[in-house]
C-alpha positions as a Markdown table, in Angstrom:
| # | Residue | x | y | z |
|---|---|---|---|---|
| 1 | Met | 0.0 | 0.0 | 0.0 |
| 2 | Arg | 1.4 | 3.4 | -1.0 |
| 3 | Val | 0.6 | 6.5 | 1.0 |
| 4 | Val | 0.0 | 9.9 | -0.7 |
| 5 | Thr | -0.7 | 12.9 | 1.4 |
| 6 | Ala | -3.4 | 15.4 | 0.6 |
| 7 | Glu | -0.8 | 18.2 | 0.8 |
| 8 | Ala | 1.1 | 16.6 | -2.1 |
| 9 | Ile | -2.0 | 16.4 | -4.2 |
| 10 | Glu | -2.9 | 20.0 | -3.4 |
| 11 | Gln | 0.5 | 21.2 | -4.6 |
| 12 | Lys | 0.4 | 19.2 | -7.8 |
| 13 | Val | -3.0 | 20.5 | -8.7 |
| 14 | Tyr | -2.1 | 24.0 | -7.8 |
| 15 | Glu | 0.9 | 23.8 | -10.3 |
| 16 | Ile | -1.1 | 22.5 | -13.2 |
| 17 | Ile | -3.9 | 25.0 | -13.1 |
| 18 | Asn | -2.0 | 28.0 | -14.3 |
| 19 | Gln | -0.3 | 25.8 | -17.0 |
| 20 | Ala | -3.6 | 24.6 | -18.3 |
| 21 | Val | -5.3 | 28.0 | -18.6 |
| 22 | Cys | -2.3 | 29.6 | -20.3 |
| 23 | Ile | -0.8 | 26.9 | -22.5 |
| 24 | Leu | -2.8 | 24.9 | -25.0 |
| 25 | Pro | -1.7 | 21.2 | -25.6 |
| 26 | Asp | 0.5 | 20.7 | -28.6 |
| 27 | Asp | -2.1 | 18.5 | -30.4 |
| 28 | Val | -4.6 | 21.4 | -30.3 |
| 29 | Lys | -2.1 | 23.9 | -31.6 |
| 30 | Asp | -0.9 | 21.6 | -34.4 |
| 31 | Ser | -4.5 | 21.0 | -35.4 |
| 32 | Leu | -5.2 | 24.8 | -35.7 |
| 33 | Tyr | -2.0 | 25.2 | -37.8 |
| 34 | Lys | -3.1 | 22.5 | -40.1 |
| 35 | Ala | -6.6 | 24.1 | -40.4 |
| 36 | Tyr | -4.9 | 27.4 | -41.2 |
| 37 | Glu | -3.0 | 25.8 | -44.1 |
| 38 | Lys | -6.3 | 24.5 | -45.6 |
| 39 | Glu | -8.3 | 27.7 | -45.3 |
| 40 | Asp | -8.4 | 30.9 | -47.3 |
| 41 | Gly | -10.0 | 34.3 | -47.1 |
| 42 | Ile | -11.6 | 35.4 | -43.9 |
| 43 | Ala | -11.4 | 31.8 | -42.4 |
| 44 | Lys | -7.6 | 31.9 | -42.8 |
| 45 | Tyr | -7.4 | 35.4 | -41.3 |
| 46 | Thr | -9.5 | 34.3 | -38.4 |
| 47 | Leu | -7.4 | 31.3 | -37.6 |
| 48 | Glu | -4.3 | 33.4 | -37.9 |
| 49 | Asn | -5.6 | 35.7 | -35.1 |
| 50 | Leu | -6.6 | 32.7 | -33.0 |
| 51 | Ile | -3.1 | 31.3 | -33.3 |
| 52 | Lys | -1.5 | 34.6 | -32.5 |
| 53 | Asn | -3.6 | 34.8 | -29.3 |
| 54 | Ile | -2.5 | 31.3 | -28.3 |
| 55 | Glu | 1.2 | 32.1 | -28.9 |
| 56 | Leu | 0.9 | 35.4 | -26.9 |
| 57 | Ala | -0.8 | 33.6 | -24.0 |
| 58 | Lys | 2.0 | 31.1 | -23.7 |
| 59 | Gln | 4.7 | 33.8 | -24.1 |
| 60 | Lys | 3.2 | 36.1 | -21.4 |
| 61 | Met | 1.7 | 33.3 | -19.3 |
| 62 | Arg | -1.7 | 34.9 | -19.4 |
| 63 | Pro | -5.0 | 33.0 | -19.8 |
| 64 | Val | -5.7 | 32.1 | -23.5 |
| 65 | Cys | -9.4 | 32.8 | -22.9 |
| 66 | Gln | -11.0 | 35.2 | -20.4 |
| 67 | Asp | -13.3 | 32.4 | -19.3 |
| 68 | Thr | -11.0 | 30.3 | -17.2 |
| 69 | Gly | -13.9 | 27.9 | -16.7 |
| 70 | Ala | -15.5 | 25.7 | -14.1 |
| 71 | Ala | -12.6 | 23.6 | -12.7 |
| 72 | Val | -13.4 | 20.0 | -13.9 |
| 73 | Phe | -11.3 | 17.1 | -12.7 |
| 74 | Phe | -11.2 | 13.4 | -13.5 |
| 75 | Val | -9.3 | 11.6 | -10.8 |
| 76 | Asp | -8.2 | 8.0 | -11.2 |
| 77 | Ile | -7.2 | 6.5 | -7.8 |
| 78 | Gly | -5.1 | 3.3 | -7.7 |
| 79 | Glu | -6.5 | 0.5 | -5.6 |
| 80 | Asp | -3.1 | 0.3 | -3.8 |
| 81 | Val | -3.0 | 3.9 | -2.8 |
| 82 | Phe | -4.0 | 5.3 | 0.6 |
| 83 | Val | -4.7 | 9.0 | 0.6 |
| 84 | Gln | -3.8 | 10.6 | 3.9 |
| 85 | Gly | -6.3 | 13.3 | 4.3 |
| 86 | Ser | -9.2 | 14.4 | 2.1 |
| 87 | Ile | -8.4 | 14.4 | -1.7 |
| 88 | Lys | -11.6 | 16.4 | -2.4 |
| 89 | Ser | -10.7 | 19.1 | 0.1 |
| 90 | Ala | -7.1 | 19.2 | -1.3 |
| 91 | Ile | -8.3 | 19.8 | -4.9 |
| 92 | Asn | -10.7 | 22.5 | -3.8 |
| 93 | Arg | -7.9 | 24.2 | -1.7 |
| 94 | Ala | -5.7 | 24.1 | -4.8 |
| 95 | Val | -8.4 | 25.6 | -7.0 |
| 96 | Ser | -9.0 | 28.4 | -4.5 |
| 97 | Arg | -5.3 | 29.2 | -4.2 |
| 98 | Ala | -4.6 | 29.1 | -7.9 |
| 99 | Tyr | -7.6 | 31.1 | -9.1 |
| 100 | Thr | -6.7 | 33.8 | -6.5 |
| 101 | Asp | -2.9 | 33.8 | -6.8 |
| 102 | Phe | -2.9 | 33.8 | -10.6 |
| 103 | Tyr | -5.8 | 36.3 | -10.9 |
| 104 | Leu | -8.0 | 33.9 | -12.9 |
| 105 | Arg | -11.6 | 34.7 | -13.4 |
| 106 | Lys | -13.8 | 33.3 | -10.7 |
| 107 | Ser | -17.0 | 32.0 | -12.3 |
| 108 | Met | -18.7 | 29.7 | -9.8 |
| 109 | Val | -21.9 | 30.7 | -8.0 |
| 110 | Lys | -23.0 | 29.3 | -4.7 |
| 111 | Ser | -26.5 | 28.6 | -6.0 |
| 112 | Pro | -27.7 | 28.4 | -9.6 |
| 113 | Ile | -30.9 | 30.2 | -8.5 |
| 114 | Glu | -29.6 | 33.0 | -6.2 |
| 115 | Arg | -26.3 | 33.5 | -8.2 |
| 116 | Glu | -23.9 | 34.7 | -5.5 |
| 117 | Asn | -20.3 | 34.2 | -6.6 |
| 118 | Thr | -18.2 | 31.9 | -4.3 |
| 119 | Gly | -15.2 | 34.2 | -4.8 |
| 120 | Asp | -12.6 | 31.6 | -5.5 |
| 121 | Asn | -14.0 | 29.4 | -8.3 |
| 122 | Thr | -14.8 | 26.6 | -5.9 |
| 123 | Pro | -16.3 | 24.1 | -5.6 |
| 124 | Ala | -14.5 | 22.1 | -8.3 |
| 125 | Ile | -16.4 | 19.5 | -10.4 |
| 126 | Ile | -14.7 | 16.3 | -9.5 |
| 127 | His | -15.2 | 12.8 | -10.9 |
| 128 | Phe | -13.5 | 9.9 | -9.2 |
| 129 | Asp | -12.7 | 6.4 | -10.5 |
| 130 | Ile | -10.9 | 3.5 | -8.8 |
| 131 | Val | -8.3 | 1.8 | -11.1 |
| 132 | Pro | -5.6 | -0.8 | -10.7 |
| 133 | Gly | -2.2 | 0.2 | -9.5 |
| 134 | Asp | -0.5 | 2.4 | -6.9 |
| 135 | Lys | -0.7 | 5.8 | -8.7 |
| 136 | Ile | -3.1 | 8.7 | -8.7 |
| 137 | Thr | -3.7 | 10.4 | -12.1 |
| 138 | Ile | -5.5 | 13.7 | -12.1 |
| 139 | His | -6.8 | 15.2 | -15.3 |
| 140 | Phe | -7.7 | 18.9 | -15.1 |
| 141 | Met | -10.1 | 20.6 | -17.6 |
| 142 | Pro | -11.1 | 24.2 | -17.2 |
| 143 | Lys | -14.4 | 24.2 | -19.0 |
| 144 | Gly | -15.7 | 27.5 | -20.4 |
| 145 | Phe | -19.4 | 27.9 | -20.7 |
| 146 | Gly | -19.7 | 29.5 | -24.1 |
| 147 | Ser | -19.3 | 26.0 | -25.4 |
| 148 | Glu | -20.7 | 24.1 | -22.4 |
| 149 | Asn | -24.0 | 25.9 | -22.8 |
| 150 | Lys | -24.3 | 24.5 | -26.3 |
| 151 | Ser | -24.0 | 20.8 | -25.2 |
| 152 | Ala | -27.0 | 18.6 | -25.3 |
| 153 | Leu | -28.4 | 15.1 | -24.4 |
| 154 | Cys | -31.1 | 13.1 | -26.1 |
| 155 | Met | -32.7 | 9.8 | -25.0 |
| 156 | Leu | -32.9 | 8.1 | -28.4 |
| 157 | Thr | -34.5 | 4.7 | -28.9 |
| 158 | Pro | -32.8 | 1.7 | -30.3 |
| 159 | Ala | -34.8 | 2.1 | -33.5 |
| 160 | Asp | -33.1 | 5.4 | -34.1 |
| 161 | Gly | -29.8 | 3.5 | -34.6 |
| 162 | Val | -26.5 | 4.9 | -35.8 |
| 163 | Glu | -28.3 | 7.2 | -38.2 |
| 164 | Gly | -30.2 | 8.8 | -35.3 |
| 165 | Ile | -27.0 | 9.3 | -33.4 |
| 166 | Glu | -25.3 | 11.0 | -36.3 |
| 167 | Arg | -28.3 | 13.2 | -37.0 |
| 168 | Phe | -28.5 | 14.3 | -33.3 |
| 169 | Val | -24.8 | 15.2 | -33.1 |
| 170 | Val | -24.8 | 17.2 | -36.4 |
| 171 | Glu | -28.0 | 19.0 | -35.5 |
| 172 | Thr | -26.6 | 19.9 | -32.1 |
| 173 | Val | -23.5 | 21.5 | -33.7 |
| 174 | Lys | -25.6 | 23.2 | -36.4 |
| 175 | Lys | -27.9 | 24.7 | -33.7 |
| 176 | Ala | -24.8 | 25.9 | -31.8 |
| 177 | Gly | -23.5 | 27.8 | -34.8 |
| 178 | Ser | -20.8 | 30.4 | -34.0 |
| 179 | Asp | -21.6 | 30.6 | -30.2 |
| 180 | Pro | -19.0 | 28.0 | -29.0 |
| 181 | Cys | -16.2 | 29.8 | -30.8 |
| 182 | Pro | -15.4 | 27.2 | -33.6 |
| 183 | Pro | -13.4 | 25.4 | -34.7 |
| 184 | Ile | -14.6 | 23.2 | -31.9 |
| 185 | Leu | -14.0 | 19.7 | -30.5 |
| 186 | Val | -16.9 | 17.4 | -29.9 |
| 187 | Gly | -17.2 | 14.7 | -27.3 |
| 188 | Val | -20.0 | 12.2 | -27.8 |
| 189 | Gly | -21.1 | 9.7 | -25.1 |
| 190 | Ile | -23.3 | 6.8 | -26.2 |
| 191 | Gly | -25.0 | 4.3 | -23.9 |
| 192 | Gly | -25.1 | 3.7 | -20.2 |
| 193 | Thr | -27.8 | 5.9 | -18.6 |
| 194 | Phe | -28.9 | 9.5 | -18.7 |
| 195 | Glu | -26.1 | 10.8 | -16.5 |
| 196 | Leu | -23.4 | 8.4 | -17.7 |
| 197 | Ala | -23.8 | 9.4 | -21.3 |
| 198 | Ala | -23.1 | 13.0 | -20.3 |
| 199 | Leu | -20.0 | 12.0 | -18.3 |
| 200 | Leu | -18.7 | 10.0 | -21.2 |
| 201 | Ser | -19.1 | 12.9 | -23.6 |
| 202 | Lys | -17.0 | 15.2 | -21.4 |
| 203 | Lys | -14.3 | 12.6 | -20.6 |
| 204 | Ala | -14.0 | 11.9 | -24.3 |
| 205 | Leu | -12.6 | 15.4 | -24.7 |
| 206 | Leu | -9.4 | 14.4 | -22.8 |
| 207 | Arg | -8.3 | 12.4 | -25.9 |
| 208 | Lys | -5.6 | 13.8 | -28.2 |
| 209 | Ile | -6.6 | 15.1 | -31.5 |
| 210 | Gly | -6.3 | 12.4 | -34.2 |
| 211 | Gln | -6.5 | 9.6 | -31.6 |
| 212 | Arg | -9.2 | 7.3 | -33.0 |
| 213 | His | -11.3 | 4.9 | -30.9 |
| 214 | Ser | -9.8 | 1.4 | -30.6 |
| 215 | Lys | -13.0 | -0.2 | -31.9 |
| 216 | Glu | -13.1 | 0.2 | -35.7 |
| 217 | Tyr | -16.9 | 0.8 | -36.0 |
| 218 | Val | -16.6 | 3.6 | -33.4 |
| 219 | Ala | -13.6 | 5.1 | -35.2 |
| 220 | Gln | -15.5 | 5.1 | -38.5 |
| 221 | Leu | -18.4 | 6.9 | -36.8 |
| 222 | Glu | -16.0 | 9.5 | -35.5 |
| 223 | Lys | -14.7 | 10.0 | -39.1 |
| 224 | Arg | -18.2 | 10.3 | -40.6 |
| 225 | Leu | -19.2 | 12.9 | -37.9 |
| 226 | Ile | -16.1 | 15.0 | -38.6 |
| 227 | Asp | -16.9 | 15.1 | -42.3 |
| 228 | Lys | -20.6 | 15.9 | -41.8 |
| 229 | Ile | -19.9 | 18.6 | -39.3 |
| 230 | Asn | -17.3 | 20.3 | -41.4 |
| 231 | Ala | -19.7 | 20.1 | -44.3 |
| 232 | Leu | -22.0 | 22.5 | -42.4 |
| 233 | Gly | -19.6 | 25.3 | -43.4 |
| 234 | Ile | -19.9 | 27.2 | -40.1 |
| 235 | Gly | -16.1 | 27.7 | -40.1 |
| 236 | Pro | -13.8 | 29.6 | -37.7 |
| 237 | Glu | -15.8 | 31.8 | -35.4 |
| 238 | Gly | -18.8 | 31.3 | -37.6 |
| 239 | Phe | -17.4 | 33.2 | -40.6 |
| 240 | Gly | -17.6 | 30.2 | -42.9 |
| 241 | Gly | -14.9 | 27.8 | -44.1 |
| 242 | Lys | -13.8 | 24.2 | -44.2 |
| 243 | Thr | -13.0 | 23.9 | -40.5 |
| 244 | Thr | -15.9 | 23.8 | -38.1 |
| 245 | Val | -14.6 | 20.9 | -36.0 |
| 246 | Leu | -11.1 | 19.9 | -35.2 |
| 247 | Asp | -12.0 | 16.4 | -34.0 |
| 248 | Val | -14.8 | 14.2 | -32.7 |
| 249 | Phe | -14.3 | 11.7 | -30.0 |
| 250 | Val | -16.9 | 9.0 | -29.3 |
| 251 | Glu | -17.1 | 6.9 | -26.1 |
| 252 | Glu | -19.6 | 4.1 | -25.6 |
| 253 | Tyr | -20.9 | 2.0 | -22.7 |
| 254 | Pro | -23.3 | -0.9 | -22.4 |
| 255 | Thr | -26.9 | 0.2 | -22.0 |
| 256 | His | -30.4 | -1.1 | -21.4 |
| 257 | Ile | -32.2 | -3.0 | -24.1 |
| 258 | Ala | -34.8 | -0.2 | -24.4 |
| 259 | Gly | -32.4 | 2.7 | -24.5 |
| 260 | Leu | -29.9 | 4.7 | -26.6 |
| 261 | Pro | -28.8 | 7.7 | -24.6 |
| 262 | Val | -26.6 | 10.1 | -26.5 |
| 263 | Ala | -24.8 | 13.2 | -25.1 |
| 264 | Val | -22.8 | 15.8 | -27.0 |
| 265 | Asn | -20.3 | 17.9 | -25.1 |
| 266 | Ile | -18.9 | 20.8 | -27.2 |
| 267 | Cys | -15.6 | 22.4 | -26.5 |
| 268 | Cys | -14.3 | 25.6 | -28.1 |
| 269 | His | -10.9 | 25.7 | -29.9 |
| 270 | Val | -9.3 | 26.6 | -26.5 |
| 271 | Ala | -9.4 | 23.0 | -25.5 |
| 272 | Arg | -7.5 | 23.2 | -22.3 |
| 273 | His | -6.5 | 20.1 | -20.3 |
| 274 | Val | -3.4 | 18.9 | -18.3 |
| 275 | Ser | -2.8 | 15.6 | -16.6 |
| 276 | Val | -0.5 | 14.8 | -13.7 |
| 277 | Gln | 0.4 | 11.5 | -12.1 |
| 278 | Ile | 1.3 | 11.2 | -8.4 |
């Protein structure tokens, strides 16, 4: 049994927060550069400015987007790890410290009805999973709500089939239009139950661009969705063009014989996420 202290977890999380909001992952940057090479006219000009913003943010260590998001975490805890202290409290302390020390926008409200700001961007949204091994892996995703607000879930029936899934995903993106700051990334969760489909769709966004699903029929679905969404012609920031989506990631899970839950989680081109292993 390996012992990890809550203080060690807090410090690691604190360190990755500023990195995540200021520096985009290389796969996202590379994808934007490739899109720039394919575009012309106003679409190319728009991507040029998005890329300049990303480079300046890294150079000056300033948030790449003013919406530094709800602090979303996926935490995989090894079965052979004992956490000394509260891991949930440690993560929330790190969020509070980081969002205060680095002057990041504090966007969380105490009640969705009364709307009073918590003042430190807590509480974080934390999803825990127990996995084999003696390590703790923490994935941090600051999720902005310009794109989150355009996400959707639909309880399809088995009769809707793959065609129904594709139709729902494409219609969700079409309805979103320019609001989620395209080019976007799209996470799709299929199966499970109402709440699990939504969770799968968000976790799918942790994948690297170009990383296809291990199951061939799911990988082919991802490719078809990429083509159909880009055929919408929404383009960078909604000005038209070849690039509306940078990638689509689909995750599936067994479901009930009477159900076909499908969730679509949209992420803007500022697809921020950092992982750390303890």
